[in-house]
C-alpha positions as CSV (number, residue, x, y, z in Angstrom):
1,X,59.0,99.8,109.4
2,X,58.5,102.8,107.1
3,X,61.7,104.7,106.3
4,X,61.7,108.2,107.8
5,X,61.7,111.1,105.3
6,X,65.2,112.1,104.4
7,X,66.4,115.7,104.9
8,X,67.4,116.6,101.3
9,X,69.8,119.4,102.1
10,X,71.8,117.7,104.9
11,X,70.8,114.4,106.5
12,X,72.4,113.6,109.8
13,X,74.3,110.5,108.5
14,X,75.3,109.4,105.0
15,X,76.5,105.8,104.6
16,X,78.6,105.1,101.5
17,X,78.9,101.5,100.4
18,X,81.0,100.7,97.3
19,X,80.1,97.6,95.4
20,X,81.6,95.4,92.7
21,X,79.8,92.1,92.0
22,X,78.0,92.0,95.3
23,X,74.6,90.6,94.2
24,X,74.6,88.1,97.1
25,X,75.2,90.9,99.7
26,X,73.6,94.1,98.4
27,X,70.1,93.6,99.8
28,X,71.3,92.2,103.1
29,X,73.8,94.9,103.8
30,X,71.2,97.6,102.9
31,X,68.7,96.0,105.3
32,X,71.2,95.6,108.1
33,X,72.4,99.2,107.7
34,X,68.9,100.6,107.5
35,X,67.9,98.8,110.7
36,X,70.9,100.3,112.6
37,X,70.2,103.8,111.4
38,X,66.4,103.7,112.1
39,X,67.1,102.6,115.7
40,X,69.2,105.8,116.1
41,X,66.3,108.1,115.1
42,X,68.4,110.1,112.6
43,X,67.8,111.3,109.1
44,X,70.0,109.4,106.7
45,X,70.9,108.4,103.2
46,X,72.6,105.2,102.0
47,X,74.7,105.7,98.9
48,X,75.7,102.7,96.9
49,X,78.4,103.3,94.3
50,X,78.8,100.4,91.8
51,X,82.1,100.0,90.1
52,X,80.7,98.5,86.8
53,X,79.6,95.2,88.2
54,X,79.1,92.3,85.7
55,X,76.4,90.5,87.8
56,X,72.9,91.5,89.0
57,X,74.2,94.0,91.6
58,X,72.9,97.1,89.8
59,X,69.5,95.6,89.1
60,X,69.2,94.7,92.8
61,X,70.2,98.1,93.9
62,X,67.7,99.8,91.6
63,X,65.0,97.8,93.3
64,X,66.2,98.9,96.7
65,X,66.0,102.5,95.6
66,X,62.4,102.0,94.5
67,X,61.6,100.6,98.0
68,X,63.3,103.2,100.1
69,X,63.7,106.9,99.1
70,X,66.8,107.2,101.3
71,X,68.7,104.7,99.3
72,X,70.7,106.1,96.4
73,X,72.8,104.6,93.6
74,X,75.7,105.7,91.5
75,X,76.8,103.5,88.6
76,X,80.3,104.1,87.3
77,X,81.0,104.1,83.5
78,X,83.7,101.5,84.1
79,X,85.7,99.9,86.9
80,X,87.9,102.7,88.5
81,X,89.5,100.6,91.2
82,X,89.2,100.3,94.9
83,X,90.6,103.7,95.8
84,X,88.9,106.1,93.4
85,X,85.3,104.7,93.4
86,X,84.7,104.6,97.1
87,X,86.2,108.1,97.6
88,X,84.0,109.5,94.8
89,X,81.0,108.1,96.6
90,X,82.1,109.7,99.9
91,X,82.4,113.1,98.1
92,X,78.8,112.9,96.8
93,X,77.4,112.5,100.4
94,X,75.6,115.4,102.0
95,X,75.5,114.1,105.6
96,X,76.7,116.0,108.6
97,X,78.8,112.8,109.1
98,X,79.7,110.2,106.6
99,X,80.2,106.5,107.3
100,X,82.2,104.4,104.8
101,X,81.9,100.6,104.9
102,X,82.1,97.6,102.5
103,X,79.2,95.5,101.3
104,X,80.4,92.1,102.3
105,X,79.8,92.3,106.1
106,X,83.5,92.2,107.0
107,X,82.7,95.7,108.3
108,X,79.9,95.0,110.8
109,X,76.9,97.4,110.6
110,X,76.4,96.9,114.4
111,X,79.3,99.3,115.0
112,X,77.3,102.2,113.4
113,X,75.7,103.2,116.8
114,X,79.1,103.4,118.4
115,X,80.4,105.6,115.6
116,X,77.4,107.9,115.9
117,X,77.8,108.1,119.7
118,X,81.4,109.2,119.4
119,X,80.5,111.7,116.7
120,X,77.9,113.2,119.0
121,X,80.6,113.4,121.7
122,X,82.6,115.7,119.4
123,X,85.0,113.2,117.7
124,X,85.7,114.0,114.0
125,X,87.1,110.6,112.9
126,X,86.2,107.2,114.3
127,X,87.9,104.3,112.6
128,X,87.3,100.6,113.0
129,X,90.5,98.6,113.4
130,X,90.5,94.9,112.7
131,X,92.0,92.8,115.5
132,X,93.3,90.2,113.1
133,X,93.9,89.8,109.4
134,X,93.6,86.2,108.3
135,X,95.5,86.0,105.1
136,X,98.1,83.8,103.4
137,X,101.8,84.2,104.2
138,X,102.5,86.3,101.1
139,X,99.8,88.8,101.7
140,X,100.7,89.0,105.4
141,X,104.3,89.8,104.5
142,X,103.1,92.4,102.0
143,X,100.8,94.0,104.5
144,X,103.5,94.2,107.2
145,X,106.0,95.6,104.7
146,X,103.6,98.3,103.6
147,X,102.9,99.4,107.2
148,X,106.6,99.4,108.0
149,X,107.3,101.6,105.0
150,X,104.4,104.0,105.8
151,X,105.6,104.2,109.5
152,X,109.2,104.8,108.7
153,X,109.0,106.8,105.5
154,X,105.5,108.4,105.3
155,X,105.0,112.0,106.1
156,X,102.2,111.1,108.6
157,X,101.2,107.9,110.4
158,X,98.8,105.3,109.1
159,X,96.6,103.4,111.4
160,X,97.4,99.7,111.1
161,X,94.6,97.4,110.2
162,X,92.2,100.3,109.5
163,X,90.5,99.8,106.1
164,X,88.6,103.2,106.1
165,X,85.6,101.7,107.8
166,X,84.4,104.4,110.2
167,X,82.8,107.8,110.5
168,X,84.1,111.1,109.4
169,X,82.5,114.5,109.9
170,X,81.6,116.7,106.9
171,X,84.6,119.0,107.6
172,X,86.9,116.1,107.5
173,X,85.5,115.0,104.1
174,X,85.8,118.6,102.8
175,X,89.4,118.7,104.0
176,X,90.3,115.5,102.1
177,X,88.5,116.8,99.0
178,X,90.7,119.9,99.0
179,X,93.8,117.6,98.9
180,X,92.7,116.8,95.3
181,X,94.5,113.4,95.2
182,X,94.0,111.7,91.8
183,X,94.4,108.2,93.4
184,X,93.2,108.9,97.0
185,X,94.5,106.6,99.7
186,X,91.6,107.7,101.8
187,X,92.5,106.1,105.1
188,X,95.8,107.9,105.1
189,X,94.2,111.2,104.0
190,X,92.0,111.0,107.0
191,X,95.1,111.0,109.3
192,X,96.7,113.8,107.2
193,X,93.9,116.2,108.0
194,X,95.0,116.3,111.6
195,X,91.5,116.2,113.1
196,X,90.7,114.3,116.3
197,X,90.7,110.6,115.7
198,X,89.6,107.6,117.7
199,X,89.7,103.9,117.0
200,X,87.7,100.9,118.0
201,X,88.9,97.3,117.6
202,X,86.6,94.6,116.2
203,X,87.0,91.0,115.2
204,X,87.4,90.5,111.4
205,X,84.3,88.7,110.2
206,X,84.3,86.4,107.1
207,X,82.6,87.6,104.0
208,X,78.9,86.8,104.1
209,X,79.0,85.7,100.4
210,X,81.1,86.0,97.3
211,X,84.8,86.4,96.9
212,X,87.2,89.0,98.1
213,X,88.5,91.5,95.5
214,X,91.7,92.0,97.5
215,X,94.7,90.0,96.3
216,X,98.4,90.5,96.1
217,X,98.2,93.0,93.2
218,X,95.5,95.0,94.9
219,X,97.4,95.3,98.2
220,X,100.6,96.1,96.3
221,X,98.8,98.8,94.4
222,X,97.5,100.3,97.7
223,X,100.9,100.3,99.2
224,X,102.7,101.9,96.2
225,X,100.0,104.5,95.6
226,X,100.1,105.5,99.3
227,X,103.9,105.8,99.4
228,X,104.1,107.6,96.1
229,X,101.5,110.2,97.0
230,X,102.3,110.9,100.6
231,X,106.1,110.5,101.2
232,X,108.7,113.1,100.5
233,X,111.3,111.1,102.4
234,X,111.3,108.4,99.8
235,X,112.0,111.0,97.1
236,X,115.0,112.1,99.1
237,X,116.3,108.6,99.8
238,X,118.3,108.3,96.6
239,X,120.4,111.2,98.0
240,X,121.0,109.3,101.2
241,X,121.8,106.0,99.4
242,X,124.0,107.9,97.0
243,X,126.0,109.3,99.9
244,X,126.3,105.9,101.4
245,X,127.3,104.5,98.0
246,X,130.0,107.1,97.8
247,X,131.4,106.0,101.2
248,X,131.2,102.3,100.1
249,X,133.0,103.2,96.9
250,X,135.8,104.8,98.9
251,X,136.0,101.7,101.1
252,X,136.1,99.5,98.0
253,X,138.9,101.6,96.5
254,X,140.9,101.3,99.7
255,X,140.2,97.6,99.7
256,X,141.4,97.4,96.1
257,X,144.6,99.2,96.9
258,X,145.3,97.0,99.9
259,X,144.5,93.9,97.7
260,X,146.9,95.3,95.0
261,X,149.8,95.6,97.5
262,X,149.1,92.1,98.9
263,X,149.1,90.7,95.4
264,X,145.4,89.7,95.5
265,X,142.8,90.0,92.7
266,X,141.1,93.3,92.7
267,X,138.4,92.9,89.9
268,X,135.8,91.5,92.2
269,X,135.9,94.7,94.4
270,X,134.8,96.9,91.5
271,X,132.6,94.7,89.4
272,X,130.6,92.5,91.8
273,X,130.0,95.2,94.4
274,X,129.8,98.6,92.7
275,X,128.1,97.7,89.5
276,X,125.4,95.4,91.0
277,X,124.6,97.8,93.8
278,X,124.4,100.9,91.5
279,X,122.1,99.2,89.0
280,X,119.8,97.9,91.7
281,X,119.5,101.3,93.2
282,X,119.1,102.9,89.8
283,X,116.2,100.8,88.6
284,X,114.4,100.8,91.9
285,X,114.2,104.5,92.3
286,X,113.6,105.2,88.6
287,X,110.4,103.2,89.1
288,X,109.4,105.2,92.2
289,X,110.2,108.5,90.6
290,X,108.3,107.5,87.5
291,X,105.2,106.8,89.6
292,X,105.5,110.2,91.2
293,X,105.8,111.8,87.8
294,X,102.6,110.0,86.8
295,X,100.7,111.4,89.8
296,X,102.0,114.9,89.1
297,X,100.7,114.5,85.6
298,X,97.3,113.4,86.9
299,X,97.1,116.4,89.2
300,X,97.9,118.7,86.3
301,X,95.2,117.1,84.2
302,X,92.6,117.4,87.0
303,X,91.3,113.9,86.1
304,X,88.0,113.2,87.8
305,X,88.0,110.2,90.2
306,X,85.2,108.5,88.2
307,X,82.8,109.2,85.4
308,X,79.2,108.3,86.2
309,X,76.9,106.4,83.9
310,X,73.8,106.7,86.0
311,X,72.3,108.1,89.2
312,X,69.2,106.8,90.9
313,X,67.2,108.5,93.7
314,X,69.3,111.6,94.0
315,X,67.4,114.8,94.5
316,X,67.8,117.5,91.8
317,X,70.0,119.7,93.9
318,X,72.7,117.0,94.5
């Protein structure tokens, strides 16, 4: 089937697919996505953004661009991580609605028609939510802890098991762009905009090929960046803990006085409890405050999300 001509100024749908070493999946995800879009009879573009792959991903994507004028490619100058690169790709899209999805088929392209249907019904954000997350015990604990922290200390709710796979209207994308986050936790920024949001559950599929780039350190980085950039409550927590520590210190002092009159040792009251608790609190929150200072510095510098090495198939007015 011949690809329909793309509307240069504003296609109906932009699909943004970030890649890193996806040579086994790139052509297949492009074909599957194109098939779903063509059945919908919409003008579209598919933007691949490559995060400095070391395999044949870029070569394969260049070939796809030659075959289909609606397929575009951005090649980053280096690997900018899993938050900055996909968000930069979304901000380059011109569609009236933008769909973000991964390249490994864990986000099923078959949900695209549903996303478009809900968009046409007036919904600004439609997010896919995985029904299950099959990971090891350590990653499961990390994920649950990050959701608990976001739910109890974040300034706005985060949708559990939503990876960012979904559709967002152009005005939602513009709203997130104006937030000017240097390390954008995009799935939380979508909620922060306050626009109407719906979810759809789907079973998590295994990767079609290749290895997942998400590990303990990647999930930890997501959780810390999300909290550091979106939670004022955590910045105030040292004050609450300090007040609690003052109360506990008073209790310890009273206990020490009682122990003194009873002829009991009192050193343990002051050394084991006060010193250990205060140092634990000090180092923990110095680290959190340091991360916030780093983000403030990045905002001041107005650091771009990525620097591009190459663009393929983009019209001159992009």
